[in-house]
N, C-alpha and C positions, 0 to 999 in steps of 0.2 A: 493550573500547572504553571510552574515558574522555573526559570533558569537564571543563574547568577554567574557572571564571569568577572574575575578580578585580575588585572594586569598591573604589575608594579615594576619599578626600576627600568622603565622604557627609555630608549635613546631618542633624542630629539626634543622638540618643544613640549610635547605631551609626555609627561613623566609617569603618569598613572591613569588607569581607566577602570571604572567599574560599570558593568552593564547588567541591568535586571530586565529580563523579558517575561512578560505575562502572556500565556497562550490561551486561546479560546477555540471552541469547536467551529469548524467551517464545513459546509456541505460541498462536496466535490463529486458530482454525478452520482448522487445517492450514497456515497461513502462519507464518513466523517473523518476529517483531518484536523490536526491541531496546529494553528499558525499564530505568530505573534500578533497580539492586538494592542499592546502598549509596551514600549521600550523606554526605560529611563537610563540615561547615560550620565555618569558623574566622572569628570576628567579634571586633571590638574595641568594647567598650562604654565610652564616654568621658563622664564627668561632670565637674563642676567640681572639679579637684584630684585626680582619680583616673582610672585607665585599667584596665579589667578584661577579660581574654581570655575569650571564650565558645567552647567546643568542643562541637559536637553531632554525633552520628552517627545516621543514619536507615537502618535495614536493612529491606528488604522481602523476606520469605522466600517469599511466594507471591503470584501474580497470578491473578485470575479475570477473564478478558476477556469482556465482554458477558454477564455473569451474569443469569439470568432472575429472580433474587431481589434485584437491585440496588435497585429502588425501595423495596421493603419494608425492607431493611436500612438504607437511607439515612434513611427516616422514623424508624426506631428509634433511630438515632444522633442525629438532630436532637432527639428527645424526651428523650434521656438527659442526665445531668449531666457528660458527658465534655467536655473541651476540644476544640474543633473549629476548623479553619482552612480557608479557601477560597483556591484559586489564582486570582488576578485579574490583569488586565493590568498592575496596579501592584505585583504581588508577592503574597505570602501575607498574608491578613488574617484576624483572629479573627472567628469566627461567635459572636455573643453573643445571649442570649435577650432579647427585647423585654420591656417592662413588662407586657404582657398574659400573658407566660409561655407563649405558644403557639408563636410563630415566632422564628427567629433571623435576624439581619441582620449584614452585615459592618461592622466599625468601622475607619474609615480611620486614626484615631489616637486615643490616649488622652489623659488630662490630662497637662499638662507641668509641673505644680507640685505639691509635696507639703509640707504643714505637719504637724509632729509635735511632741508633747511627749515628751521623752526623760529618763529618770531611771535612776539605778543607783548601784552602789558598786564601787569599785576597791580591792582589797586587795593592797598591795605592801609587803613588809617594810621597804623603804628609804624609803617615804613616812611621815612622822611619825605619821599616823593613817589609818584607812580613808578613802579619798577618795570622799565622797558627792557626787553631782552630779545636778542636775535643771534642765532648761531647755527652750528652744524651738529647733526645727530648721526651716529653710526651704530647700527645694531647688526650683530652677526650671531646666528644661532648654530653655526658649525664652523668655528674658527679653525683655519688651517686643515679642515677636513677631519678633525679629531674629536668633534662633538662638544668642544668648549664653546662658551657663549660670552659675548662681550657687548656692553651697552655703554656708549660714551656720548655725552652732550657737553658742549662748551658754548655758553651764550654771553660772554663778556662779563656781565655782572654776577653770574654764578655758573658753576659747572659741576658735573657729577660723572662718575664712572663706576660700573659694577661688572663683575665677571663671575662665571661659574664653570667649574670642571666637573661633569657628571660622574666621572669614574677615575680614580687615581690608580694607575697601573693595573687596570682591569679588575679592581676590587669594588666592593660596595661603598667604599669611602668616597665622599664628594668634598670638593673645596669650593669656597666662594669668598668674595670680598667686595669692598666698595669704598668710595671716597666722595666727599661733598664739600664744597666751599662756596661762600657768597661774598661778593665785594661790597654790597650795600650794608649799611648799618640800620638797626632798628632799636627801639627803646626798651630797656629792661625797667619795668615800672614797679613801684612799691606802693602798696595800700596799707593803711592802718586804720582800723575801725571804719572801713568803707571810704576813707578819704585818701586820694592820691597824694603821696609825699614827693612833690616835684624836686625838693632839695636832695632827695636820695636817688633819683633816677639816673641811669647810666645808658650810654649807647653801647650795644654789643654787636659782635661780628663773629659768628661761629663757623667751625669746620671740623670734619672728622675723617678718620680712616679706620677701616675694620677688615678683618679677615677671620676665617674659621673653617670648621669641618662639619660635615653632616654624615650620619650613619643610620640607615634603616635598621630598626630592631625587629620588626615584624612587617607583614604586608601593609599594615595600617598605621604603624607607629614609627617615628624617626626621632633621633636626638641630634642636637646641634651644640657646638661649643665654639664660641667666638671670642676674639680679642678686639677691643675697641680703644682707639686713641682719639680723643677730641680735645680741641683747644678753642677757647673763646676769648677774644680780645675785647677789652673794655675801654671806653673813653668817657670823660665827664661831659654832661650837657651844659648848656649856658646857665641852667638853673641849679646845677649840683652845688651843694654847700662845700666850701673849701675845707671844712673840718671833717668831712666824710672820709672814712678810711675805705678805700676801694682798690681792688686788684687791677693791675694793668692787663693781666691775662691769667687764666686758670687752665691747667693741663690735667686731664683725667686719664688714667689707665684702668680699664675695666674688663671684666670677663662676663660673658652672657651664656648661661647654661639654659637650654630650652628643650622642651618636649612637645612634639606635635602628633596629633592623631586625626585620621580622616575616616568617616564612614558615611557613604552615600552623600547626601547634601549637607552633612554636618562636618565641621572641622573645629578642633580644639587645640589651643596652645597655652602652655604654662612656661614661665621664664623667671630667672633670678639673675640679678646684675650687681655683684659686689664691685666696688670701685675704690681705687687709691688715688688721692688728689695731691697735686704739687702746687706750691705757691699760695696755699690758702688752707685754713683750718675750719672745721675738723678735717683731718687727713683721710678718713675713711667714711663711706656711707654705703647703703644698700638700697636697691630698688627691686621690686618684684611685681608680678601680675599674672593675669590669665585672660584668655579671650575665647569666646564661642562665636562661630560664624555659621550662618545658614543661607543657602541659596534657594530660590523659588522660581519655578517656571510657571508663570500665571497664564500663559497663552502663547499662540504662535508668534506674537510680536511683542509680548510683555514679559519682562523678567525682573526679579527683585533680589536684593541682598540685605540681610540683617546681621548686625555685629554688636555684641555686648562685651565690653572690656572692663576689667577691674584692675586698679593699680594701688600699690602702697609702698612704704619704705621706712627706713630707720636712719636717724641722724641727718635728715635732709634740711638744708638751709636755703637761703635765697638763691644761691647759684647752683643748687643741685635738685631743686624741686622740678616737677613736671610742668610743662607749659604747652599751650596750643599754638600752632604756627601754620603757615601756608604750605609747608613742604612735607614733613614727616608725621605730624600729629594734628591734622586740621579739625576745627569745629566750625561748621558752616556759619558765617556771619560775624565771627568774632576775630578781631585783629590779632596779628602775631604778638605773642608774649603779653597779651593783655590779661590773661588769667594764669596764675601760678597756683599749684596745689600739691599737697603731699600725699593725698589719698583720695579715692573716689571711683566712680563708675561712669562709663560713657556708652550710650546707645546710639548707633548709627544705622540709617536705613537709606537705601537708594533703589529707585525703580526706574527702569528704562523702557521706552516704547519706540519701536522702529517702524518706519513706513517709507518705502521707495527711496532709500538713501538718506532719509532724515531720521535723526535720533533725538528724542526729547527725554531728559532726565529730571527726576524730582528727588530732592534730598530732604531728610528730616533727621535732626540730631538732638540729643539731650544729654547734658553732662550734669551729674550730681557729684560735686567735688568739694573738698575742704580746702579753703584758702586761708592761711593763718592771718592774712590781712583783714579778715572780716570777723566780727564777734560771733556770728552764728556757726554752728557745727558744720553745716554743709549748705551750699547754695545750688539752685537749679538754673542751668543755662540752656534754654531751648534755642534751636536755630533751624531755619528752613532755607531752601535754595532751589534753583532750577538751572538747567543747562540745555543748550541746543548745539547739535553737531551736524554738519552737512557738507557735502561736496561743493567746491567753489570753482571759479574759472581757472584755467591753466592747470587742471588736475591737482588743485589744492584741496585741503581739508580744513574747514574753519570751525572753531569751537568758541562758544561764549558761555560763561558761567557767572551767575549772580547769587548772592546769599545775604540773608538778613538775620542778625542776632537779636532775638526777641527781647531778652532781658536788658541788654545794653543799648538797643536801638541803633546799632552800628551796621554798616554794609561793607561787603567786599565784592570784588569782581575780577574776572580774568578773561582776557581775549587771547586766543592762540590760533596761529595759522601754520599748517604743515604743508610742505612741498617736497614729496619724494622725487628722487632722480636716480 
């Protein structure tokens, strides 16, 4: 026996939830009752500028109906340090210990804003020096008590902001937007027949602003329409040839039409991005692609995520091709802007293991892409990486990530420290 419950257009950080309950027979004093033996929960956690799938599996291996030791065991559980939840008419709520340290009470909702100091270092061979950053982060999941969400970070060398309005005037229309800018420069590299053309390399410094609308079409399908404005400033390197014709900056105006669908642990997205360009030719180009994502609950402490993306385009040149970087489109182990491509597929995988406040991540990526700078039709770029995240002194959260690009033999690393207040 099975029961399926789907909730969409929810207010708050959890915007959708799908629960599948499998029931099994249980003996209760000689009578047979049907109780949940496995529950699979698929949720979407949405903040300003990001959307994260949550996949949980709850398995009940044994029931004790009307146990004579129930009261004693409940008291022991309430007195323990275990995380506990209570099933209420409003859903599951956390049971937290009161200040007196004796009793527990349900908490209807937690705080909706987080302020943090974030600092760290990004080591990328294609950025002129190790990129140290330190700044303030502010996240609000219920801005002004109206359900809007805001995420802001400013770290000196780069900053970003994103926002979401989950309902416009009480309708199903949603609005969202974001901006990003970096003060550091990194190299836009050119390859021809596998050889780097140092005389054609440039230093680049990108930034963008975007805004758009989202509309659910069915409980599982939603459409998005965005406008993007991005500008990249360029400078010559010490090796750039004087005769090279190069732009001082390129400005792009683009639209992004996207379609997303979710079902259980699967999510699919398709998108089209026509763009009009200023200050450089060709004036128009198009990019498009699709993505399939799958989450896996491998055990009580192990989870995994798989993602396969495909991208293509028309009229793409050096300044409009795709590129891997450390921010929006990473490929573990490969430096920012070291690989440019006009079409290809990327497979990404991440597996996380948690134990007593320690989290260990393993990453495995593989990109099969066509770079016009190489004679072959497509080249394979595998990459691997690992990360560790743990609580530190003074209520800090420390994170370290390292990656290795197998084909290029390059390494990247990132160290980050979070301090909420």
